C-alpha positions as a Python dict, from the first residue, in 0.01 Angstrom:
ca = {
    (1, 'M'): (0, 0, 0),
    (2, 'E'): (-328, 179, 69),
    (3, 'F'): (-534, 315, -219),
    (4, 'A'): (-757, 622, -233),
    (5, 'I'): (-921, 500, -556),
    (6, 'Q'): (-953, 152, -702),
    (7, 'A'): (-1130, 123, -1037),
    (8, 'I'): (-1248, -231, -1110),
    (9, 'S'): (-1351, -311, -1469),
    (10, 'L'): (-1529, 24, -1502),
    (11, 'T'): (-1740, 32, -1817),
    (12, 'K'): (-1972, 299, -1954),
    (13, 'R'): (-2187, 278, -2265),
    (14, 'F'): (-2379, 556, -2433),
    (15, 'G'): (-2601, 363, -2673),
    (16, 'R'): (-2366, 174, -2904),
    (17, 'L'): (-2064, 377, -2796),
    (18, 'K'): (-1848, 217, -2527),
    (19, 'A'): (-1679, 527, -2384),
    (20, 'V'): (-1499, 336, -2107),
    (21, 'D'): (-1417, -31, -2156),
    (22, 'G'): (-1329, -246, -1853),
    (23, 'L'): (-1096, 8, -1695),
    (24, 'S'): (-900, -99, -1385),
    (25, 'F'): (-633, 101, -1200),
    (26, 'S'): (-541, 200, -843),
    (27, 'V'): (-443, 541, -703),
    (28, 'P'): (-212, 521, -397),
    (29, 'R'): (-300, 741, -101),
    (30, 'G'): (-97, 1061, -88),
    (31, 'A'): (1, 1046, -458),
    (32, 'I'): (-56, 1291, -741),
    (33, 'F'): (-191, 1056, -1008),
    (34, 'G'): (-241, 1139, -1376),
    (35, 'L'): (-524, 997, -1584),
    (36, 'L'): (-375, 1045, -1928),
    (37, 'G'): (-511, 1011, -2279),
    (38, 'P'): (-604, 1201, -2595),
    (39, 'N'): (-933, 1381, -2637),
    (40, 'G'): (-1205, 1119, -2665),
    (41, 'A'): (-1008, 854, -2473),
    (42, 'G'): (-1269, 833, -2197),
    (43, 'K'): (-1097, 1047, -1932),
    (44, 'T'): (-1389, 1277, -1855),
    (45, 'T'): (-1635, 987, -1853),
    (46, 'T'): (-1411, 803, -1606),
    (47, 'F'): (-1374, 1121, -1400),
    (48, 'S'): (-1753, 1163, -1395),
    (49, 'M'): (-1809, 806, -1276),
    (50, 'L'): (-1552, 842, -998),
    (51, 'C'): (-1721, 1165, -885),
    (52, 'G'): (-2064, 1003, -889),
    (53, 'F'): (-2193, 1235, -1162),
    (54, 'I'): (-2289, 936, -1379),
    (55, 'R'): (-2329, 566, -1306),
    (56, 'P'): (-2117, 296, -1470),
    (57, 'T'): (-2288, 51, -1700),
    (58, 'S'): (-2089, -223, -1529),
    (59, 'G'): (-1790, -257, -1301),
    (60, 'D'): (-1729, -52, -989),
    (61, 'A'): (-1477, 161, -803),
    (62, 'T'): (-1396, 227, -440),
    (63, 'I'): (-1341, 585, -325),
    (64, 'L'): (-1162, 606, 11),
    (65, 'G'): (-1272, 249, 70),
    (66, 'E'): (-1638, 297, -24),
    (67, 'P'): (-1804, 158, -340),
    (68, 'L'): (-1962, 410, -577),
    (69, 'K'): (-2313, 328, -451),
    (70, 'N'): (-2204, 449, -104),
    (71, 'L'): (-2023, 760, -223),
    (72, 'D'): (-2237, 981, 2),
    (73, 'R'): (-2054, 834, 302),
    (74, 'V'): (-1730, 1006, 196),
    (75, 'R'): (-1867, 1320, 27),
    (76, 'T'): (-1718, 1553, 287),
    (77, 'R'): (-1373, 1394, 237),
    (78, 'V'): (-1371, 1428, -143),
    (79, 'S'): (-1360, 1736, -366),
    (80, 'A'): (-1379, 1769, -745),
    (81, 'L'): (-1319, 2035, -1009),
    (82, 'P'): (-1491, 1956, -1341),
    (83, 'Q'): (-1323, 2077, -1660),
    (84, 'D'): (-1574, 2352, -1742),
    (85, 'A'): (-1657, 2468, -1389),
    (86, 'Q'): (-1790, 2822, -1382),
    (87, 'F'): (-1860, 3067, -1102),
    (88, 'H'): (-2153, 3301, -1057),
    (89, 'P'): (-2079, 3613, -1264),
    (90, 'M'): (-2236, 3853, -1013),
    (91, 'R'): (-2099, 3705, -690),
    (92, 'R'): (-1773, 3815, -535),
    (93, 'V'): (-1486, 3568, -511),
    (94, 'R'): (-1479, 3565, -131),
    (95, 'D'): (-1856, 3517, -106),
    (96, 'V'): (-1844, 3225, -350),
    (97, 'M'): (-1565, 3061, -153),
    (98, 'L'): (-1745, 3110, 178),
    (99, 'Y'): (-2053, 2950, 26),
    (100, 'F'): (-1852, 2645, -84),
    (101, 'A'): (-1685, 2623, 256),
    (102, 'R'): (-2019, 2621, 439),
    (103, 'L'): (-2162, 2380, 183),
    (104, 'G'): (-1874, 2147, 268),
    (105, 'G'): (-1970, 2148, 635),
    (106, 'M'): (-1739, 2415, 775),
    (107, 'D'): (-1879, 2623, 1060),
    (108, 'A'): (-1913, 3002, 1043),
    (109, 'S'): (-1604, 3068, 1255),
    (110, 'T'): (-1370, 2834, 1063),
    (111, 'A'): (-1482, 2910, 705),
    (112, 'P'): (-1333, 3265, 671),
    (113, 'Q'): (-988, 3151, 787),
    (114, 'E'): (-992, 2855, 550),
    (115, 'V'): (-1103, 3076, 259),
    (116, 'D'): (-816, 3314, 330),
    (117, 'R'): (-571, 3023, 339),
    (118, 'V'): (-663, 2878, 0),
    (119, 'L'): (-700, 3217, -168),
    (120, 'G'): (-352, 3304, -44),
    (121, 'A'): (-215, 2974, -171),
    (122, 'V'): (-334, 3050, -525),
    (123, 'G'): (-246, 3420, -517),
    (124, 'M'): (-607, 3539, -520),
    (125, 'R'): (-638, 3738, -197),
    (126, 'D'): (-622, 4067, -386),
    (127, 'A'): (-907, 3946, -608),
    (128, 'A'): (-1134, 3847, -319),
    (129, 'S'): (-1372, 4139, -379),
    (130, 'K'): (-1390, 4092, -758),
    (131, 'K'): (-1703, 3954, -919),
    (132, 'G'): (-1696, 3636, -1123),
    (133, 'K'): (-1771, 3816, -1450),
    (134, 'V'): (-1442, 4011, -1442),
    (135, 'L'): (-1214, 3711, -1377),
    (136, 'S'): (-981, 3610, -1656),
    (137, 'H'): (-971, 3246, -1765),
    (138, 'G'): (-650, 3195, -1567),
    (139, 'M'): (-793, 3355, -1253),
    (140, 'A'): (-1105, 3140, -1278),
    (141, 'K'): (-886, 2827, -1303),
    (142, 'R'): (-691, 2934, -994),
    (143, 'L'): (-1014, 2999, -807),
    (144, 'G'): (-1135, 2653, -908),
    (145, 'V'): (-819, 2492, -771),
    (146, 'A'): (-859, 2689, -447),
    (147, 'Q'): (-1219, 2575, -414),
    (148, 'A'): (-1119, 2212, -471),
    (149, 'F'): (-872, 2221, -180),
    (150, 'L'): (-1100, 2396, 69),
    (151, 'G'): (-1096, 2218, 404),
    (152, 'N'): (-803, 1988, 322),
    (153, 'P'): (-1004, 1705, 162),
    (154, 'E'): (-845, 1359, 157),
    (155, 'L'): (-904, 1322, -216),
    (156, 'V'): (-920, 1588, -488),
    (157, 'L'): (-1017, 1513, -850),
    (158, 'L'): (-919, 1773, -1113),
    (159, 'D'): (-1036, 1746, -1474),
    (160, 'E'): (-800, 1931, -1715),
    (161, 'P'): (-705, 2195, -1454),
    (162, 'T'): (-478, 2389, -1694),
    (163, 'E'): (-687, 2359, -2011),
    (164, 'G'): (-672, 2681, -2215),
    (165, 'L'): (-398, 2844, -2007),
    (166, 'D'): (-80, 2991, -2149),
    (167, 'P'): (245, 2814, -2044),
    (168, 'K'): (325, 3056, -1763),
    (169, 'A'): (-24, 3036, -1612),
    (170, 'A'): (-26, 2656, -1648),
    (171, 'H'): (308, 2635, -1466),
    (172, 'T'): (165, 2853, -1188),
    (173, 'V'): (-140, 2629, -1149),
    (174, 'R'): (76, 2314, -1135),
    (175, 'S'): (290, 2473, -864),
    (176, 'M'): (-25, 2559, -669),
    (177, 'I'): (-150, 2201, -694),
    (178, 'R'): (182, 2073, -557),
    (179, 'T'): (172, 2324, -271),
    (180, 'L'): (-187, 2252, -179),
    (181, 'A'): (-135, 1875, -207),
    (182, 'A'): (168, 1883, 25),
    (183, 'R'): (-53, 1799, 322),
    (184, 'R'): (-80, 1440, 194),
    (185, 'T'): (-398, 1497, -2),
    (186, 'T'): (-439, 1244, -282),
    (187, 'V'): (-490, 1416, -619),
    (188, 'L'): (-621, 1266, -943),
    (189, 'V'): (-549, 1487, -1245),
    (190, 'S'): (-719, 1408, -1575),
    (191, 'S'): (-520, 1554, -1865),
    (192, 'H'): (-417, 1506, -2227),
    (193, 'N'): (-105, 1718, -2168),
    (194, 'L'): (185, 1469, -2157),
    (195, 'A'): (448, 1716, -2037),
    (196, 'E'): (216, 1838, -1763),
    (197, 'V'): (150, 1489, -1630),
    (198, 'Q'): (521, 1404, -1636),
    (199, 'D'): (606, 1725, -1450),
    (200, 'L'): (328, 1702, -1192),
    (201, 'C'): (246, 1339, -1120),
    (202, 'D'): (406, 1053, -926),
    (203, 'Y'): (193, 786, -1097),
    (204, 'A'): (-22, 771, -1409),
    (205, 'A'): (-263, 554, -1603),
    (206, 'I'): (-261, 585, -1983),
    (207, 'I'): (-594, 515, -2150),
    (208, 'D'): (-694, 506, -2516),
    (209, 'H'): (-1038, 437, -2664),
    (210, 'G'): (-1166, 373, -2314),
    (211, 'K'): (-915, 99, -2236),
    (212, 'L'): (-615, 91, -2007),
    (213, 'V'): (-288, 90, -2201),
    (214, 'Q'): (-42, 105, -1912),
    (215, 'T'): (-22, 220, -1552),
    (216, 'G'): (261, 262, -1302),
    (217, 'T'): (499, 508, -1143),
    (218, 'M'): (633, 786, -1362),
    (219, 'A'): (976, 619, -1348),
    (220, 'E'): (824, 294, -1476),
    (221, 'L'): (629, 465, -1754),
    (222, 'T'): (932, 663, -1874),
    (223, 'Q'): (1169, 370, -1820),
    (224, 'A'): (1394, 584, -1603),
    (225, 'G'): (1574, 274, -1479),
    (226, 'E'): (1620, 122, -1825),
    (227, 'V'): (1718, 405, -2058),
    (228, 'V'): (1973, 687, -2052),
    (229, 'I'): (1987, 959, -2317),
    (230, 'I'): (2306, 1158, -2372),
    (231, 'R'): (2286, 1478, -2575),
    (232, 'L'): (2615, 1552, -2749),
    (233, 'G'): (2763, 1891, -2823),
    (234, 'T'): (2827, 2014, -3178),
    (235, 'G'): (3125, 1839, -3334),
    (236, 'S'): (3151, 1580, -3059),
    (237, 'P'): (3311, 1241, -3136),
    (238, 'D'): (3064, 952, -3121),
    (239, 'P'): (3127, 733, -2812),
    (240, 'S'): (2863, 473, -2905),
    (241, 'Q'): (3094, 175, -2967),
    (242, 'A'): (3290, 227, -2645),
    (243, 'I'): (2967, 262, -2445),
    (244, 'L'): (2815, -48, -2607),
    (245, 'A'): (3116, -249, -2488),
    (246, 'L'): (3020, -187, -2123),
    (247, 'P'): (2868, -496, -1958),
    (248, 'Q'): (2574, -291, -1823),
    (249, 'V'): (2475, -167, -2171),
    (250, 'W'): (2269, -384, -2405),
    (251, 'D'): (2167, -134, -2673),
    (252, 'V'): (2278, 199, -2821),
    (253, 'Q'): (2068, 394, -3072),
    (254, 'Q'): (2161, 710, -3260),
    (255, 'L'): (1949, 1020, -3213),
    (256, 'A'): (1959, 1348, -3405),
    (257, 'N'): (2177, 1510, -3140),
    (258, 'G'): (2291, 1225, -2918),
    (259, 'I'): (2248, 860, -2827),
    (260, 'R'): (1985, 654, -2644),
    (261, 'I'): (2137, 382, -2427),
    (262, 'G'): (1957, 73, -2299),
    (263, 'I'): (2097, -27, -1961),
    (264, 'K'): (2076, -326, -1727),
    (265, 'P'): (2257, -279, -1395),
    (266, 'Q'): (2461, -574, -1273),
    (267, 'P'): (2355, -746, -946),
    (268, 'G'): (2409, -508, -656),
    (269, 'E'): (2468, -211, -888),
    (270, 'S'): (2252, 103, -891),
    (271, 'V'): (2131, 293, -1196),
    (272, 'E'): (2338, 588, -1078),
    (273, 'Q'): (2654, 376, -1086),
    (274, 'V'): (2574, 265, -1440),
    (275, 'I'): (2522, 625, -1554),
    (276, 'T'): (2853, 723, -1393),
    (277, 'A'): (3032, 443, -1583),
    (278, 'I'): (2869, 552, -1910),
    (279, 'L'): (2970, 916, -1862),
    (280, 'H'): (3324, 815, -1766),
    (281, 'T'): (3353, 612, -2086),
    (282, 'A'): (3206, 893, -2297),
    (283, 'I'): (3448, 1148, -2152),
    (284, 'E'): (3744, 912, -2200),
    (285, 'N'): (3645, 902, -2568),
    (286, 'K'): (3647, 1282, -2580),
    (287, 'A'): (3270, 1317, -2617),
    (288, 'L'): (3123, 1662, -2558),
    (289, 'I'): (2818, 1614, -2335),
    (290, 'S'): (2551, 1882, -2319),
    (291, 'E'): (2277, 1693, -2131),
    (292, 'V'): (2203, 1361, -1960),
    (293, 'V'): (1843, 1240, -1924),
    (294, 'R'): (1719, 933, -1738),
    (295, 'G'): (1444, 759, -1933),
    (296, 'R'): (1236, 850, -2232),
    (297, 'S'): (1000, 1142, -2213),
    (298, 'L'): (643, 1045, -2135),
    (299, 'E'): (553, 1160, -2485),
    (300, 'E'): (798, 915, -2646),
    (301, 'R'): (673, 631, -2427),
    (302, 'Y'): (311, 722, -2498),
    (303, 'L'): (367, 714, -2874),
    (304, 'E'): (533, 372, -2843),
    (305, 'I'): (243, 204, -2660),
    (306, 'T'): (-65, 366, -2815),
}
């Protein structure tokens, strides 16, 4: 597997405070990768080191194969959107985007077409003539995402791209990131929003107090191959004992409105086959099933390991 980012024992001290403490993780090329943790976990400090905004106290990272000291060699292949990025209040959206395009090395004939493409992708073509001072918070976030994907960079780093947005606007921004990343751009998203990371990302690293807690695919982090949750309808009989008797089931726990089932497929058996056997048993025992979920939510898993 090839990696767009490899962090190797990254450490950053600010006086006595160790904001990032020996952090190591790898971001596969072409993935949308979440850097997840609560406020103060060290996400923004890590983001800033990977962007070259600040230097690590010790450790290193490779960005598209280059160590941080040689980051200038890949500058034109990398784009970043800091959390509090702002745009000139008196400049028009299209002019700002053209400036960024030219700053990124695009020639005068290519830049206007590329600006139109990314503005269209984030639904901002109608706002192209607006000045920065009249943009809403949501529009400014969308413009920031558009700017980050100008020129189809190989790697895009986004720090809290939906911070402060209402749910509908946040959903729109996530959809835009997926659309813009569809050209095999690698995306690193720093966020404390667990549901957002689970919805958007293929992989994630969970950090707390500057240290790595766990990293892996979203399926690994949520234990999608180890846990099944069945939500039961009102008045449903409890099928727990019958399900526990299945050879592929090693644990059953009661929930407020259902059961959590620990599974272990037999040799040559898929998770899907196990789920089918569980549902068949539940239905045979007259259970009323309202929902089936593979794995814990990322929030549940996060609370378990931090």
